[in-house]
Jmol script that loads the backbone (N, CA, C; Angstrom):
load data "model"
ATOM      1  N   UNK A   1      16.253 -15.009 -13.003  1.00  0.00           N
ATOM      2  CA  UNK A   1      16.297 -14.366 -14.260  1.00  0.00           C
ATOM      3  C   UNK A   1      17.077 -15.220 -15.272  1.00  0.00           C
ATOM      4  N   UNK A   2      18.101 -15.687 -14.832  1.00  0.00           N
ATOM      5  CA  UNK A   2      19.029 -16.510 -15.863  1.00  0.00           C
ATOM      6  C   UNK A   2      18.278 -17.897 -16.178  1.00  0.00           C
ATOM      7  N   UNK A   3      17.491 -18.256 -15.261  1.00  0.00           N
ATOM      8  CA  UNK A   3      16.725 -19.519 -15.472  1.00  0.00           C
ATOM      9  C   UNK A   3      15.790 -19.268 -16.622  1.00  0.00           C
ATOM     10  N   UNK A   4      15.071 -18.224 -16.521  1.00  0.00           N
ATOM     11  CA  UNK A   4      14.068 -17.812 -17.675  1.00  0.00           C
ATOM     12  C   UNK A   4      14.707 -17.535 -19.044  1.00  0.00           C
ATOM     13  N   UNK A   5      15.964 -16.937 -18.924  1.00  0.00           N
ATOM     14  CA  UNK A   5      16.615 -16.718 -20.124  1.00  0.00           C
ATOM     15  C   UNK A   5      17.039 -18.153 -20.817  1.00  0.00           C
ATOM     16  N   UNK A   6      17.545 -19.000 -19.908  1.00  0.00           N
ATOM     17  CA  UNK A   6      17.908 -20.348 -20.429  1.00  0.00           C
ATOM     18  C   UNK A   6      16.698 -21.145 -21.084  1.00  0.00           C
ATOM     19  N   UNK A   7      15.465 -21.004 -20.358  1.00  0.00           N
ATOM     20  CA  UNK A   7      14.258 -21.554 -20.848  1.00  0.00           C
ATOM     21  C   UNK A   7      13.894 -21.141 -22.291  1.00  0.00           C
ATOM     22  N   UNK A   8      14.024 -19.682 -22.391  1.00  0.00           N
ATOM     23  CA  UNK A   8      13.669 -19.088 -23.624  1.00  0.00           C
ATOM     24  C   UNK A   8      14.579 -19.595 -24.774  1.00  0.00           C
ATOM     25  N   UNK A   9      15.868 -19.703 -24.433  1.00  0.00           N
ATOM     26  CA  UNK A   9      16.909 -20.128 -25.370  1.00  0.00           C
ATOM     27  C   UNK A   9      16.688 -21.599 -25.784  1.00  0.00           C
ATOM     28  N   UNK A  10      16.376 -22.422 -24.895  1.00  0.00           N
ATOM     29  CA  UNK A  10      16.066 -23.901 -25.122  1.00  0.00           C
ATOM     30  C   UNK A  10      14.762 -24.001 -26.093  1.00  0.00           C
ATOM     31  N   UNK A  11      13.835 -23.068 -25.832  1.00  0.00           N
ATOM     32  CA  UNK A  11      12.660 -23.154 -26.582  1.00  0.00           C
ATOM     33  C   UNK A  11      12.796 -22.775 -28.047  1.00  0.00           C
ATOM     34  N   UNK A  12      13.860 -22.022 -28.262  1.00  0.00           N
ATOM     35  CA  UNK A  12      13.965 -21.556 -29.682  1.00  0.00           C
ATOM     36  C   UNK A  12      14.768 -22.556 -30.555  1.00  0.00           C
ATOM     37  N   UNK A  13      15.078 -23.679 -30.032  1.00  0.00           N
ATOM     38  CA  UNK A  13      15.742 -24.744 -30.752  1.00  0.00           C
ATOM     39  C   UNK A  13      14.823 -25.852 -31.007  1.00  0.00           C
ATOM     40  N   UNK A  14      15.100 -26.606 -32.059  1.00  0.00           N
ATOM     41  CA  UNK A  14      14.298 -27.880 -32.298  1.00  0.00           C
ATOM     42  C   UNK A  14      13.562 -27.831 -33.617  1.00  0.00           C
ATOM     43  N   UNK A  15      13.034 -29.058 -33.993  1.00  0.00           N
ATOM     44  CA  UNK A  15      12.359 -29.129 -35.253  1.00  0.00           C
ATOM     45  C   UNK A  15      11.109 -28.245 -35.520  1.00  0.00           C
ATOM     46  N   UNK A  16      10.467 -28.186 -34.390  1.00  0.00           N
ATOM     47  CA  UNK A  16       9.283 -27.275 -34.569  1.00  0.00           C
ATOM     48  C   UNK A  16       9.379 -25.896 -34.418  1.00  0.00           C
ATOM     49  N   UNK A  17      10.670 -25.432 -34.212  1.00  0.00           N
ATOM     50  CA  UNK A  17      10.770 -23.960 -34.055  1.00  0.00           C
ATOM     51  C   UNK A  17      10.746 -23.227 -35.504  1.00  0.00           C
ATOM     52  N   UNK A  18       9.968 -22.369 -35.577  1.00  0.00           N
ATOM     53  CA  UNK A  18       9.919 -21.425 -36.879  1.00  0.00           C
ATOM     54  C   UNK A  18       9.993 -20.021 -36.414  1.00  0.00           C
ATOM     55  N   UNK A  19      10.042 -19.146 -37.336  1.00  0.00           N
ATOM     56  CA  UNK A  19      10.367 -17.739 -37.148  1.00  0.00           C
ATOM     57  C   UNK A  19       9.264 -17.155 -36.369  1.00  0.00           C
ATOM     58  N   UNK A  20       7.970 -17.330 -36.631  1.00  0.00           N
ATOM     59  CA  UNK A  20       6.907 -16.769 -35.964  1.00  0.00           C
ATOM     60  C   UNK A  20       6.704 -17.251 -34.447  1.00  0.00           C
ATOM     61  N   UNK A  21       7.054 -18.527 -34.388  1.00  0.00           N
ATOM     62  CA  UNK A  21       7.044 -19.144 -32.893  1.00  0.00           C
ATOM     63  C   UNK A  21       8.215 -18.414 -32.081  1.00  0.00           C
ATOM     64  N   UNK A  22       9.263 -18.304 -32.717  1.00  0.00           N
ATOM     65  CA  UNK A  22      10.542 -17.805 -31.925  1.00  0.00           C
ATOM     66  C   UNK A  22      10.308 -16.278 -31.694  1.00  0.00           C
ATOM     67  N   UNK A  23       9.768 -15.677 -32.655  1.00  0.00           N
ATOM     68  CA  UNK A  23       9.449 -14.115 -32.443  1.00  0.00           C
ATOM     69  C   UNK A  23       8.332 -13.955 -31.302  1.00  0.00           C
ATOM     70  N   UNK A  24       7.418 -14.749 -31.190  1.00  0.00           N
ATOM     71  CA  UNK A  24       6.461 -14.685 -30.069  1.00  0.00           C
ATOM     72  C   UNK A  24       7.113 -14.981 -28.773  1.00  0.00           C
ATOM     73  N   UNK A  25       7.816 -15.985 -28.828  1.00  0.00           N
ATOM     74  CA  UNK A  25       8.649 -16.228 -27.471  1.00  0.00           C
ATOM     75  C   UNK A  25       9.592 -15.215 -27.022  1.00  0.00           C
ATOM     76  N   UNK A  26      10.339 -14.659 -27.951  1.00  0.00           N
ATOM     77  CA  UNK A  26      11.241 -13.633 -27.567  1.00  0.00           C
ATOM     78  C   UNK A  26      10.445 -12.373 -27.169  1.00  0.00           C
ATOM     79  N   UNK A  27       9.458 -12.002 -27.838  1.00  0.00           N
ATOM     80  CA  UNK A  27       8.571 -10.911 -27.515  1.00  0.00           C
ATOM     81  C   UNK A  27       8.005 -11.101 -26.095  1.00  0.00           C
ATOM     82  N   UNK A  28       7.408 -12.246 -25.834  1.00  0.00           N
ATOM     83  CA  UNK A  28       6.943 -12.571 -24.398  1.00  0.00           C
ATOM     84  C   UNK A  28       8.138 -12.380 -23.386  1.00  0.00           C
ATOM     85  N   UNK A  29       9.161 -12.962 -23.699  1.00  0.00           N
ATOM     86  CA  UNK A  29      10.319 -12.711 -22.681  1.00  0.00           C
ATOM     87  C   UNK A  29      10.664 -11.265 -22.523  1.00  0.00           C
ATOM     88  N   UNK A  30      10.692 -10.576 -23.461  1.00  0.00           N
ATOM     89  CA  UNK A  30      11.069  -9.122 -23.417  1.00  0.00           C
ATOM     90  C   UNK A  30      10.050  -8.327 -22.526  1.00  0.00           C
ATOM     91  N   UNK A  31       8.691  -8.704 -22.636  1.00  0.00           N
ATOM     92  CA  UNK A  31       7.633  -8.061 -21.898  1.00  0.00           C
ATOM     93  C   UNK A  31       7.882  -8.520 -20.445  1.00  0.00           C
ATOM     94  N   UNK A  32       8.166  -9.759 -20.171  1.00  0.00           N
ATOM     95  CA  UNK A  32       8.311 -10.295 -18.729  1.00  0.00           C
ATOM     96  C   UNK A  32       9.506  -9.567 -18.173  1.00  0.00           C
ATOM     97  N   UNK A  33      10.547  -9.481 -18.905  1.00  0.00           N
ATOM     98  CA  UNK A  33      11.704  -8.827 -18.477  1.00  0.00           C
ATOM     99  C   UNK A  33      11.569  -7.329 -18.097  1.00  0.00           C
ATOM    100  N   UNK A  34      10.729  -6.497 -18.855  1.00  0.00           N
ATOM    101  CA  UNK A  34      10.436  -5.223 -18.578  1.00  0.00           C
ATOM    102  C   UNK A  34       9.626  -5.052 -17.445  1.00  0.00           C
ATOM    103  N   UNK A  35       8.628  -6.046 -17.062  1.00  0.00           N
ATOM    104  CA  UNK A  35       7.919  -6.050 -15.950  1.00  0.00           C
ATOM    105  C   UNK A  35       8.888  -6.352 -14.688  1.00  0.00           C
ATOM    106  N   UNK A  36       9.871  -7.170 -14.792  1.00  0.00           N
ATOM    107  CA  UNK A  36      10.745  -7.419 -13.645  1.00  0.00           C
ATOM    108  C   UNK A  36      11.676  -6.205 -13.404  1.00  0.00           C
ATOM    109  N   UNK A  37      12.012  -5.604 -14.487  1.00  0.00           N
ATOM    110  CA  UNK A  37      12.954  -4.346 -14.320  1.00  0.00           C
ATOM    111  C   UNK A  37      12.143  -3.292 -13.648  1.00  0.00           C
ATOM    112  N   UNK A  38      10.907  -3.086 -13.980  1.00  0.00           N
ATOM    113  CA  UNK A  38      10.174  -1.943 -13.395  1.00  0.00           C
ATOM    114  C   UNK A  38       9.984  -2.353 -11.867  1.00  0.00           C
ATOM    115  N   UNK A  39       9.660  -3.651 -11.553  1.00  0.00           N
ATOM    116  CA  UNK A  39       9.479  -4.034 -10.106  1.00  0.00           C
ATOM    117  C   UNK A  39      10.841  -3.821  -9.369  1.00  0.00           C
ATOM    118  N   UNK A  40      11.973  -4.160  -9.937  1.00  0.00           N
ATOM    119  CA  UNK A  40      13.155  -3.961  -9.332  1.00  0.00           C
ATOM    120  C   UNK A  40      13.464  -2.534  -9.083  1.00  0.00           C
ATOM    121  N   UNK A  41      13.239  -1.683 -10.039  1.00  0.00           N
ATOM    122  CA  UNK A  41      13.376  -0.240  -9.958  1.00  0.00           C
ATOM    123  C   UNK A  41      12.517   0.279  -8.846  1.00  0.00           C
ATOM    124  N   UNK A  42      11.456  -0.324  -8.544  1.00  0.00           N
ATOM    125  CA  UNK A  42      10.628   0.111  -7.408  1.00  0.00           C
ATOM    126  C   UNK A  42      10.883  -0.662  -6.137  1.00  0.00           C
ATOM    127  N   UNK A  43      11.951  -1.250  -5.993  1.00  0.00           N
ATOM    128  CA  UNK A  43      12.425  -2.023  -4.829  1.00  0.00           C
ATOM    129  C   UNK A  43      11.410  -3.097  -4.472  1.00  0.00           C
ATOM    130  N   UNK A  44      10.752  -3.696  -5.569  1.00  0.00           N
ATOM    131  CA  UNK A  44       9.840  -4.890  -5.163  1.00  0.00           C
ATOM    132  C   UNK A  44      10.677  -6.092  -5.554  1.00  0.00           C
ATOM    133  N   UNK A  45      11.125  -6.714  -4.635  1.00  0.00           N
ATOM    134  CA  UNK A  45      12.281  -7.869  -4.792  1.00  0.00           C
ATOM    135  C   UNK A  45      11.681  -9.164  -4.425  1.00  0.00           C
ATOM    136  N   UNK A  46      10.250  -9.429  -4.257  1.00  0.00           N
ATOM    137  CA  UNK A  46       9.570 -10.602  -3.782  1.00  0.00           C
ATOM    138  C   UNK A  46       9.990 -11.788  -4.703  1.00  0.00           C
ATOM    139  N   UNK A  47      10.349 -11.623  -5.908  1.00  0.00           N
ATOM    140  CA  UNK A  47      10.639 -12.688  -6.879  1.00  0.00           C
ATOM    141  C   UNK A  47      12.064 -13.256  -6.709  1.00  0.00           C
ATOM    142  N   UNK A  48      12.777 -12.607  -5.859  1.00  0.00           N
ATOM    143  CA  UNK A  48      14.218 -13.038  -5.421  1.00  0.00           C
ATOM    144  C   UNK A  48      14.096 -13.372  -4.051  1.00  0.00           C
ATOM    145  N   UNK A  49      13.876 -14.681  -3.751  1.00  0.00           N
ATOM    146  CA  UNK A  49      13.574 -15.017  -2.291  1.00  0.00           C
ATOM    147  C   UNK A  49      14.949 -15.035  -1.657  1.00  0.00           C
ATOM    148  N   UNK A  50      16.083 -15.530  -2.293  1.00  0.00           N
ATOM    149  CA  UNK A  50      17.322 -15.581  -1.581  1.00  0.00           C
ATOM    150  C   UNK A  50      17.805 -14.131  -1.291  1.00  0.00           C
ATOM    151  N   UNK A  51      17.614 -13.192  -2.125  1.00  0.00           N
ATOM    152  CA  UNK A  51      17.916 -11.886  -1.943  1.00  0.00           C
ATOM    153  C   UNK A  51      17.230 -11.262  -0.704  1.00  0.00           C
ATOM    154  N   UNK A  52      15.867 -11.519  -0.780  1.00  0.00           N
ATOM    155  CA  UNK A  52      15.001 -10.975   0.258  1.00  0.00           C
ATOM    156  C   UNK A  52      15.338 -11.548   1.702  1.00  0.00           C
ATOM    157  N   UNK A  53      15.750 -12.748   1.771  1.00  0.00           N
ATOM    158  CA  UNK A  53      16.267 -13.392   3.000  1.00  0.00           C
ATOM    159  C   UNK A  53      17.610 -12.629   3.405  1.00  0.00           C
ATOM    160  N   UNK A  54      18.573 -12.497   2.381  1.00  0.00           N
ATOM    161  CA  UNK A  54      19.729 -11.749   2.766  1.00  0.00           C
ATOM    162  C   UNK A  54      19.554 -10.337   3.301  1.00  0.00           C
ATOM    163  N   UNK A  55      18.765  -9.697   2.564  1.00  0.00           N
ATOM    164  CA  UNK A  55      18.492  -8.230   3.080  1.00  0.00           C
ATOM    165  C   UNK A  55      17.759  -8.184   4.423  1.00  0.00           C
ATOM    166  N   UNK A  56      16.877  -9.197   4.695  1.00  0.00           N
ATOM    167  CA  UNK A  56      16.199  -9.244   5.923  1.00  0.00           C
ATOM    168  C   UNK A  56      17.049  -9.480   7.121  1.00  0.00           C
ATOM    169  N   UNK A  57      18.123 -10.338   6.786  1.00  0.00           N
ATOM    170  CA  UNK A  57      19.075 -10.711   7.922  1.00  0.00           C
ATOM    171  C   UNK A  57      20.277  -9.858   8.050  1.00  0.00           C
ATOM    172  N   UNK A  58      20.422  -8.720   7.234  1.00  0.00           N
ATOM    173  CA  UNK A  58      21.509  -7.804   7.321  1.00  0.00           C
ATOM    174  C   UNK A  58      20.985  -6.367   7.545  1.00  0.00           C
ATOM    175  N   UNK A  59      21.111  -5.936   8.851  1.00  0.00           N
ATOM    176  CA  UNK A  59      20.298  -4.627   9.301  1.00  0.00           C
ATOM    177  C   UNK A  59      20.846  -3.392   8.342  1.00  0.00           C
ATOM    178  N   UNK A  60      22.238  -3.429   8.070  1.00  0.00           N
ATOM    179  CA  UNK A  60      22.780  -2.303   7.261  1.00  0.00           C
ATOM    180  C   UNK A  60      22.146  -2.195   5.937  1.00  0.00           C
ATOM    181  N   UNK A  61      21.868  -3.393   5.303  1.00  0.00           N
ATOM    182  CA  UNK A  61      21.186  -3.272   3.907  1.00  0.00           C
ATOM    183  C   UNK A  61      19.699  -3.129   4.072  1.00  0.00           C
ATOM    184  N   UNK A  62      19.131  -3.582   5.146  1.00  0.00           N
ATOM    185  CA  UNK A  62      17.786  -3.450   5.246  1.00  0.00           C
ATOM    186  C   UNK A  62      17.253  -2.045   5.308  1.00  0.00           C
ATOM    187  N   UNK A  63      18.148  -1.113   5.709  1.00  0.00           N
ATOM    188  CA  UNK A  63      17.724   0.326   5.687  1.00  0.00           C
ATOM    189  C   UNK A  63      17.600   0.886   4.357  1.00  0.00           C
ATOM    190  N   UNK A  64      18.289   0.257   3.297  1.00  0.00           N
ATOM    191  CA  UNK A  64      18.210   0.667   2.015  1.00  0.00           C
ATOM    192  C   UNK A  64      16.913   0.205   1.362  1.00  0.00           C
ATOM    193  N   UNK A  65      16.532  -1.049   1.712  1.00  0.00           N
ATOM    194  CA  UNK A  65      15.338  -1.634   1.244  1.00  0.00           C
ATOM    195  C   UNK A  65      14.326  -1.903   2.325  1.00  0.00           C
ATOM    196  N   UNK A  66      13.725  -0.806   2.902  1.00  0.00           N
ATOM    197  CA  UNK A  66      12.836  -1.016   4.036  1.00  0.00           C
ATOM    198  C   UNK A  66      11.613  -1.882   3.893  1.00  0.00           C
ATOM    199  N   UNK A  67      11.114  -2.074   2.732  1.00  0.00           N
ATOM    200  CA  UNK A  67       9.923  -2.807   2.541  1.00  0.00           C
ATOM    201  C   UNK A  67      10.138  -4.301   2.272  1.00  0.00           C
ATOM    202  N   UNK A  68      11.417  -4.764   2.133  1.00  0.00           N
ATOM    203  CA  UNK A  68      11.669  -6.180   1.964  1.00  0.00           C
ATOM    204  C   UNK A  68      11.537  -6.957   3.236  1.00  0.00           C
TER     205      UNK A  68
END
end "model"
wireframe off; spacefill off
backbone 0.3
color backbone group
């Protein structure tokens, strides 16, 4: 998630950056963020591979997230 935020931040800088381009990139990021938030609220964590591995290897946590 932080990697995506850093990419958006870097894309907002530079000579070719203008208001409309920056607005489109921020809007796209907000939409992607909302999709991620909805998936996390539904315990769909497949986009976090390290977290999925950790949950799979810890039985006490695995009962909280049975589908991971």
